[in-house]
C-alpha angles and dihedrals in degrees: 000000000000090000092055091054091050091047090051091050090050091053094048093045090050092047091050091051091049089049092055090045090054089048089054091048095242115177112271093236088068099049096090092050091048089052091052092047093048092048095047096045093045094047091051088056092047094047093048094049089049087055090056094257115144116270087233094058091042090054091047093053092045091051092047089053090050091048095052096041091046091068099063090038089053090055090051093050099036091234129125111264095243089059087064100034102048099057089043094058097044093086087060093061108121102244095158094055093044090051092050090048092052092047088051091051090050091050091049091054091058131071109284132154123256097255093052092042093062093050094046091046091051093050092045093050091046092052092044092052091048090053092049095048094044091052090047091050091050092050094045094041092055099033102047097055090047091051093046094049095040093089096041102049119128092239092052093051090048091055092047091056092058094055 
């Protein structure tokens, strides 16, 4: 039963990535690869958070997987790697934590007593920091593999041989 739930999450994560890719007008030849990347990266995040690993680290490892797998997929589709990687990581954006942070900020702007204020401020700051670190892990997880492999791509080596 657990495997069916994970399979369902994979399907929905892949569909969300494909949806964002369509929104960004990505070439249709890349949609299947984006779906695979979104499903794999998202399921890494889900599996790691189920194993009591921080959601930040789970997101980082999912984004790193997307970043590294996006490079060979980009060669197969003749698209730049960010065209594949960016729509694939968008489903991992922390909407729940950002929503809770904004609700906390709205509550802080109203009239609340001192005891409640401290608790709401603590929760708002906690959610805001989670959002910030998750977004940084997404950016680093996708960007660093693309920067590392940029020099060593097959196309780049092919061009160097000619000159």
